[in-house]
DRENDO-1510 file (C-alpha; in Angstrom, 1 decimal, always signed):
<recs>
REC; n; res; u; v; w
REC; 1; MET; +193.9; +147.3; +52.4 .
REC; 2; ALA; +193.9; +148.9; +49.0 .
REC; 3; LEU; +190.8; +150.8; +47.7 .
REC; 4; ASP; +188.5; +148.6; +45.7 .
REC; 5; ALA; +188.1; +149.6; +42.0 .
REC; 6; TYR; +184.8; +151.4; +42.5 .
REC; 7; THR; +186.0; +153.4; +45.6 .
REC; 8; ALA; +189.1; +154.3; +43.7 .
REC; 9; ALA; +187.0; +155.6; +40.8 .
REC; 10; MET; +184.9; +157.7; +43.2 .
REC; 11; LEU; +188.1; +159.1; +44.8 .
REC; 12; ARG; +189.3; +160.2; +41.4 .
REC; 13; LEU; +186.0; +162.0; +40.7 .
REC; 14; MET; +185.9; +163.7; +44.1 .
REC; 15; THR; +189.6; +164.7; +43.8 .
REC; 16; ALA; +188.9; +166.4; +40.4 .
REC; 17; ALA; +186.2; +168.5; +42.0 .
REC; 18; TYR; +188.2; +169.4; +45.1 .
REC; 19; PRO; +190.2; +172.7; +45.2 .
REC; 20; ASP; +194.0; +172.6; +45.1 .
REC; 21; LEU; +194.3; +174.2; +48.4 .
REC; 22; GLY; +197.6; +175.8; +49.1 .
REC; 23; GLY; +198.7; +175.2; +45.5 .
REC; 24; THR; +196.9; +176.8; +42.7 .
REC; 25; VAL; +194.1; +177.9; +45.1 .
REC; 26; THR; +195.2; +180.1; +48.0 .
REC; 27; ASP; +192.1; +182.3; +48.5 .
REC; 28; ALA; +189.4; +181.0; +50.8 .
REC; 29; GLN; +186.6; +182.6; +48.8 .
REC; 30; GLU; +187.8; +181.0; +45.6 .
REC; 31; ALA; +188.1; +177.7; +47.4 .
REC; 32; ARG; +184.5; +178.0; +48.6 .
REC; 33; ARG; +183.3; +178.8; +45.1 .
REC; 34; ILE; +184.9; +175.7; +43.7 .
REC; 35; TYR; +183.7; +173.5; +46.5 .
REC; 36; ALA; +180.2; +174.8; +46.2 .
REC; 37; LYS; +179.9; +173.2; +42.8 .
REC; 38; ALA; +179.9; +169.8; +44.4 .
REC; 39; ARG; +176.6; +168.0; +44.6 .
REC; 40; PHE; +175.7; +165.8; +47.6 .
REC; 41; PRO; +172.9; +163.2; +48.1 .
REC; 42; ARG; +170.0; +164.7; +49.9 .
REC; 43; GLY; +169.8; +161.9; +52.4 .
REC; 44; ARG; +167.0; +160.6; +54.6 .
REC; 45; GLU; +163.5; +162.1; +54.9 .
REC; 46; VAL; +162.9; +163.5; +58.4 .
REC; 47; ALA; +159.8; +164.9; +60.1 .
REC; 48; ALA; +160.8; +168.5; +60.0 .
REC; 49; VAL; +163.7; +170.9; +59.3 .
REC; 50; GLU; +163.9; +174.4; +60.7 .
REC; 51; ASP; +166.5; +177.1; +60.5 .
REC; 52; VAL; +167.1; +178.9; +63.8 .
REC; 53; ALA; +169.3; +181.7; +65.2 .
REC; 54; ILE; +171.4; +181.0; +68.4 .
REC; 55; PRO; +172.3; +184.2; +70.3 .
REC; 56; PRO; +174.5; +186.2; +69.6 .
REC; 57; GLY; +173.9; +185.4; +66.0 .
REC; 58; ILE; +175.0; +181.8; +65.2 .
REC; 59; ARG; +173.0; +180.2; +62.4 .
REC; 60; ALA; +171.8; +176.6; +63.0 .
REC; 61; ARG; +169.5; +174.1; +61.5 .
REC; 62; VAL; +167.3; +171.8; +63.5 .
REC; 63; TYR; +166.3; +168.3; +62.2 .
REC; 64; ARG; +163.5; +166.4; +63.9 .
REC; 65; PRO; +163.1; +162.7; +63.4 .
REC; 66; ARG; +160.0; +160.6; +62.5 .
REC; 67; THR; +159.6; +158.9; +65.8 .
REC; 68; GLU; +156.9; +158.2; +68.4 .
REC; 69; ASN; +159.2; +159.3; +71.1 .
REC; 70; PRO; +157.8; +162.6; +72.4 .
REC; 71; ALA; +161.2; +163.9; +73.6 .
REC; 72; PRO; +164.0; +162.4; +71.6 .
REC; 73; PRO; +167.7; +162.8; +72.5 .
REC; 74; VAL; +169.6; +165.7; +71.0 .
REC; 75; ILE; +172.8; +165.8; +69.0 .
REC; 76; VAL; +174.7; +169.0; +68.2 .
REC; 77; TYR; +176.6; +168.6; +65.0 .
REC; 78; PHE; +179.6; +170.5; +63.7 .
REC; 79; HIS; +180.4; +170.2; +60.0 .
REC; 80; GLY; +183.9; +169.6; +58.6 .
REC; 81; GLY; +185.8; +171.7; +56.0 .
REC; 82; GLY; +189.1; +172.6; +57.6 .
REC; 83; PHE; +187.5; +175.5; +59.5 .
REC; 84; VAL; +187.3; +177.2; +56.1 .
REC; 85; LEU; +184.9; +175.3; +53.8 .
REC; 86; CYS; +181.4; +173.8; +54.1 .
REC; 87; ASP; +178.2; +175.0; +55.8 .
REC; 88; LEU; +174.8; +173.8; +56.8 .
REC; 89; ASP; +173.9; +172.8; +53.2 .
REC; 90; SER; +177.0; +170.7; +52.6 .
REC; 91; HIS; +176.3; +168.5; +55.6 .
REC; 92; ASP; +172.5; +168.5; +55.3 .
REC; 93; GLY; +172.6; +164.8; +54.2 .
REC; 94; VAL; +174.8; +163.8; +57.1 .
REC; 95; CYS; +172.5; +165.5; +59.6 .
REC; 96; ARG; +169.4; +163.9; +58.1 .
REC; 97; LEU; +171.1; +160.5; +58.3 .
REC; 98; LEU; +171.9; +160.9; +62.0 .
REC; 99; CYS; +168.5; +162.4; +62.8 .
REC; 100; GLU; +166.5; +159.6; +61.2 .
REC; 101; ASP; +168.7; +156.6; +61.8 .
REC; 102; ALA; +169.5; +157.5; +65.4 .
REC; 103; SER; +166.0; +158.8; +66.1 .
REC; 104; ALA; +167.4; +162.0; +67.5 .
REC; 105; ILE; +167.0; +165.8; +67.1 .
REC; 106; VAL; +170.1; +167.1; +65.3 .
REC; 107; VAL; +171.1; +170.7; +65.6 .
REC; 108; SER; +173.7; +171.6; +62.9 .
REC; 109; VAL; +175.8; +174.6; +63.8 .
REC; 110; ASP; +177.1; +177.1; +61.2 .
REC; 111; TYR; +180.0; +178.4; +63.2 .
REC; 112; ARG; +182.2; +181.2; +62.0 .
REC; 113; ARG; +184.8; +180.2; +59.5 .
REC; 114; ALA; +188.5; +181.2; +58.9 .
REC; 115; PRO; +190.3; +183.1; +57.8 .
REC; 116; GLU; +187.7; +185.9; +58.3 .
REC; 117; HIS; +187.2; +184.6; +61.8 .
REC; 118; ARG; +190.3; +182.8; +63.2 .
REC; 119; TYR; +190.8; +180.7; +66.3 .
REC; 120; PRO; +189.1; +180.8; +68.8 .
REC; 121; ALA; +186.0; +182.0; +66.9 .
REC; 122; ALA; +184.8; +178.6; +65.8 .
REC; 123; ALA; +185.6; +177.0; +69.1 .
REC; 124; ASP; +183.7; +179.7; +71.0 .
REC; 125; ASP; +180.7; +179.4; +68.6 .
REC; 126; ALA; +180.7; +175.6; +69.1 .
REC; 127; TYR; +180.7; +175.9; +72.9 .
REC; 128; ASP; +178.1; +178.7; +73.0 .
REC; 129; ALA; +175.8; +176.7; +70.7 .
REC; 130; VAL; +176.0; +173.6; +72.9 .
REC; 131; CYS; +175.2; +175.7; +76.0 .
REC; 132; TRP; +172.2; +177.2; +74.2 .
REC; 133; VAL; +170.9; +173.8; +73.1 .
REC; 134; ALA; +171.4; +172.4; +76.6 .
REC; 135; GLU; +169.3; +175.3; +78.0 .
REC; 136; HIS; +166.6; +175.0; +75.2 .
REC; 137; ALA; +166.5; +171.3; +74.5 .
REC; 138; ALA; +162.9; +171.0; +75.8 .
REC; 139; GLU; +161.8; +174.0; +73.7 .
REC; 140; LEU; +163.3; +172.2; +70.7 .
REC; 141; GLY; +161.2; +169.2; +71.5 .
REC; 142; GLY; +164.1; +167.1; +72.9 .
REC; 143; ASP; +165.0; +165.4; +76.1 .
REC; 144; PRO; +167.2; +167.8; +78.2 .
REC; 145; ALA; +168.7; +164.7; +79.9 .
REC; 146; TRP; +170.3; +163.3; +76.7 .
REC; 147; LEU; +172.7; +165.6; +74.9 .
REC; 148; ALA; +175.6; +164.5; +72.5 .
REC; 149; VAL; +178.0; +166.3; +70.3 .
REC; 150; ALA; +179.3; +165.1; +67.0 .
REC; 151; GLY; +181.4; +166.3; +64.1 .
REC; 152; ASP; +183.6; +165.3; +61.2 .
REC; 153; SER; +187.2; +166.4; +60.5 .
REC; 154; ALA; +187.4; +170.1; +61.7 .
REC; 155; GLY; +183.9; +169.5; +63.2 .
REC; 156; GLY; +185.3; +166.5; +65.0 .
REC; 157; ASN; +187.9; +168.9; +66.5 .
REC; 158; LEU; +185.2; +171.3; +67.6 .
REC; 159; ALA; +183.1; +168.4; +69.2 .
REC; 160; ALA; +186.2; +167.2; +71.1 .
REC; 161; VAL; +187.1; +170.8; +72.1 .
REC; 162; THR; +183.5; +171.5; +73.3 .
REC; 163; CYS; +183.7; +168.4; +75.5 .
REC; 164; LEU; +186.9; +169.6; +77.1 .
REC; 165; ARG; +185.5; +173.1; +77.7 .
REC; 166; ALA; +182.2; +171.8; +79.0 .
REC; 167; ARG; +184.2; +169.7; +81.5 .
REC; 168; ASP; +186.4; +172.7; +82.4 .
REC; 169; GLU; +183.5; +175.1; +82.8 .
REC; 170; GLY; +181.2; +172.6; +84.6 .
REC; 171; PHE; +178.4; +173.0; +82.0 .
REC; 172; PRO; +176.7; +171.5; +80.1 .
REC; 173; ARG; +176.7; +167.8; +81.0 .
REC; 174; LEU; +177.3; +165.9; +77.8 .
REC; 175; ASP; +176.4; +162.2; +77.4 .
REC; 176; PHE; +178.4; +161.2; +74.3 .
REC; 177; GLN; +180.9; +162.5; +71.7 .
REC; 178; LEU; +181.1; +161.2; +68.1 .
REC; 179; LEU; +184.3; +162.2; +66.5 .
REC; 180; ILE; +184.5; +161.3; +62.8 .
REC; 181; TYR; +188.1; +161.4; +61.5 .
REC; 182; PRO; +188.8; +164.4; +63.7 .
REC; 183; VAL; +191.6; +166.9; +63.6 .
REC; 184; THR; +193.2; +166.6; +67.1 .
REC; 185; ASP; +196.6; +168.2; +66.6 .
REC; 186; CYS; +197.0; +171.2; +64.4 .
REC; 187; PHE; +200.7; +170.4; +63.8 .
REC; 188; ALA; +200.6; +166.6; +63.5 .
REC; 189; PRO; +203.1; +165.4; +60.9 .
REC; 190; ARG; +200.5; +163.5; +58.8 .
REC; 191; ALA; +203.2; +161.6; +56.9 .
REC; 192; GLU; +201.1; +158.6; +56.3 .
REC; 193; ASN; +198.5; +158.9; +53.5 .
REC; 194; ALA; +199.9; +162.4; +52.9 .
REC; 195; GLU; +198.9; +162.4; +49.2 .
REC; 196; GLY; +196.5; +160.7; +46.8 .
REC; 197; TYR; +193.5; +160.3; +49.1 .
REC; 198; LEU; +191.4; +163.6; +48.5 .
REC; 199; LEU; +192.6; +165.3; +51.7 .
REC; 200; THR; +196.4; +165.8; +51.7 .
REC; 201; SER; +198.9; +166.9; +54.3 .
REC; 202; ALA; +199.5; +170.0; +52.1 .
REC; 203; HIS; +195.8; +170.8; +52.3 .
REC; 204; MET; +195.9; +170.5; +56.1 .
REC; 205; ARG; +198.9; +172.9; +56.3 .
REC; 206; TRP; +196.8; +175.5; +54.3 .
REC; 207; TYR; +193.8; +175.0; +56.5 .
REC; 208; VAL; +195.8; +175.5; +59.7 .
REC; 209; GLU; +197.4; +178.6; +58.3 .
REC; 210; GLN; +193.9; +180.0; +57.7 .
REC; 211; TYR; +192.6; +179.0; +61.1 .
REC; 212; LEU; +195.4; +180.2; +63.4 .
REC; 213; ALA; +196.3; +183.9; +63.6 .
REC; 214; ASP; +199.3; +182.9; +65.7 .
REC; 215; PRO; +200.9; +179.5; +65.3 .
REC; 216; ALA; +201.4; +179.4; +69.0 .
REC; 217; ASP; +197.6; +179.1; +69.4 .
REC; 218; GLY; +197.8; +175.6; +67.8 .
REC; 219; ARG; +199.4; +174.3; +71.0 .
REC; 220; GLN; +196.4; +175.3; +73.1 .
REC; 221; PRO; +194.1; +172.3; +74.0 .
REC; 222; TYR; +191.0; +174.1; +72.7 .
REC; 223; ALA; +192.8; +174.2; +69.3 .
REC; 224; SER; +194.6; +170.8; +69.5 .
REC; 225; PRO; +192.7; +168.6; +72.0 .
REC; 226; LEU; +195.4; +165.9; +71.7 .
REC; 227; LEU; +197.8; +168.2; +73.5 .
REC; 228; ALA; +195.5; +168.6; +76.5 .
REC; 229; GLU; +197.3; +167.4; +79.7 .
REC; 230; ASP; +194.3; +165.8; +81.2 .
REC; 231; LEU; +191.5; +164.0; +79.3 .
REC; 232; SER; +189.8; +162.5; +82.3 .
REC; 233; GLY; +186.2; +163.2; +83.1 .
REC; 234; LEU; +185.1; +163.5; +79.4 .
REC; 235; PRO; +181.9; +161.9; +78.0 .
REC; 236; PRO; +182.1; +158.4; +76.4 .
REC; 237; ALA; +183.3; +158.6; +72.8 .
REC; 238; LEU; +183.5; +156.8; +69.5 .
REC; 239; VAL; +186.3; +157.9; +67.3 .
REC; 240; ILE; +185.9; +156.9; +63.6 .
REC; 241; THR; +189.0; +156.8; +61.4 .
REC; 242; ALA; +189.5; +155.9; +57.8 .
REC; 243; GLU; +192.5; +153.8; +56.7 .
REC; 244; HIS; +193.6; +156.1; +53.8 .
REC; 245; ASP; +193.4; +159.4; +55.7 .
REC; 246; PRO; +196.2; +161.7; +56.8 .
REC; 247; LEU; +194.2; +162.3; +60.0 .
REC; 248; ARG; +194.0; +158.6; +60.9 .
REC; 249; GLU; +197.0; +158.5; +63.3 .
REC; 250; GLU; +196.0; +161.6; +65.3 .
REC; 251; GLY; +192.4; +160.3; +65.6 .
REC; 252; ALA; +193.6; +157.0; +66.8 .
REC; 253; ALA; +196.0; +158.7; +69.2 .
REC; 254; TYR; +193.2; +160.8; +70.7 .
REC; 255; GLY; +191.0; +157.7; +71.2 .
REC; 256; ALA; +193.9; +155.9; +72.9 .
REC; 257; ARG; +194.5; +158.8; +75.2 .
REC; 258; LEU; +190.8; +158.9; +76.1 .
REC; 259; ILE; +190.9; +155.2; +77.0 .
REC; 260; ASP; +194.1; +155.7; +79.0 .
REC; 261; ALA; +192.4; +158.5; +80.9 .
REC; 262; GLY; +189.5; +156.2; +81.9 .
REC; 263; VAL; +187.0; +157.5; +79.4 .
REC; 264; PRO; +184.7; +154.8; +77.9 .
REC; 265; ALA; +185.9; +155.2; +74.4 .
REC; 266; ARG; +186.5; +153.2; +71.2 .
REC; 267; VAL; +188.3; +153.7; +68.0 .
REC; 268; HIS; +186.7; +152.2; +64.9 .
REC; 269; GLN; +188.9; +152.2; +61.8 .
REC; 270; VAL; +187.2; +151.7; +58.4 .
REC; 271; ASP; +189.6; +149.9; +56.1 .
REC; 272; GLY; +189.6; +150.7; +52.4 .
REC; 273; LEU; +188.1; +154.2; +53.0 .
REC; 274; PHE; +189.4; +157.7; +52.5 .
REC; 275; HIS; +188.6; +161.1; +54.2 .
REC; 276; GLY; +185.4; +163.0; +53.5 .
REC; 277; THR; +183.0; +160.2; +52.8 .
REC; 278; PHE; +180.9; +160.0; +55.9 .
REC; 279; GLY; +177.3; +160.4; +54.8 .
REC; 280; LEU; +178.1; +159.5; +51.2 .
REC; 281; GLY; +177.2; +155.8; +51.6 .
REC; 282; GLU; +174.9; +155.9; +48.6 .
REC; 283; LEU; +177.9; +156.9; +46.5 .
REC; 284; VAL; +180.7; +155.1; +48.3 .
REC; 285; PRO; +179.2; +152.0; +49.8 .
REC; 286; ILE; +182.1; +151.2; +52.0 .
REC; 287; ALA; +181.3; +154.4; +53.9 .
REC; 288; ARG; +178.2; +152.7; +55.2 .
REC; 289; GLU; +180.3; +150.9; +57.7 .
REC; 290; ALA; +181.3; +154.2; +59.3 .
REC; 291; GLU; +177.7; +155.5; +59.2 .
REC; 292; GLN; +176.4; +152.3; +60.9 .
REC; 293; ALA; +179.1; +152.4; +63.5 .
REC; 294; ALA; +178.1; +156.0; +64.4 .
REC; 295; VAL; +174.4; +155.3; +64.5 .
REC; 296; THR; +174.9; +152.2; +66.6 .
REC; 297; ALA; +177.1; +154.0; +69.1 .
REC; 298; LEU; +174.6; +156.9; +69.4 .
REC; 299; THR; +171.6; +154.7; +69.9 .
REC; 300; SER; +173.4; +152.6; +72.5 .
REC; 301; ALA; +174.5; +155.6; +74.4 .
REC; 302; PHE; +171.0; +157.0; +74.5 .
REC; 303; ARG; +169.6; +153.8; +75.7 .
</recs>
């Protein structure tokens, strides 16, 4: 399904503001300066927002919903950005949306970014943050019995990896994983939708080069969860993919492997959509389908 005229126009505007990663822009700091000029919708109003520090020094932001539930469920969120870009502010609107529409406390994690901190720094921060939230959910005002992880793109990778590690370590127990167009294989070919849809296969090669100190690390399941030998025993999942996205095939493949392993999982492809639009439903209306699918899956899981 081709992009509709309005979505195609938004794609052109977003592409013009996106750094030419691996081309004219090869320095991570320069890429961040360019990307920081982007402006995002503020998103939903919530009851409260608080910045916190997670030992041993991970920054995080806690969003509390407007709800009568005295102990709402908790979602730990990992932002996208190829392990290099983005931060708590870039995904503030996404976290507000999930907080308010899913009536859940959202803890957004500012994990260490590459290339200053290469693999496994981000994966370690993600797991450490989830462990801390599991141990302090009641202090945050949440229900310790209901904990989910979520993330988009590189953050979807970290959410999936955290579920693998939590299973392997035996802690914490996770109730759901929301994976929004996740990176699941660092070396996936990404031949489909390789160019022309904001994120390109060339961008992904540059991101992976920044993330991995040793290319061999990309074969490890905590870097490329699609390559894990065993996906059984993981929490239920919703994998959201976009039709015009170089990450579509690896996201769908991960969802299929979860299902084959006996995990209650579903893949929801949004036709006519490109990468990087989750949370931008006010600007790209077709993205609302992805947002509603995510909220519905989370609220159903918590029930």
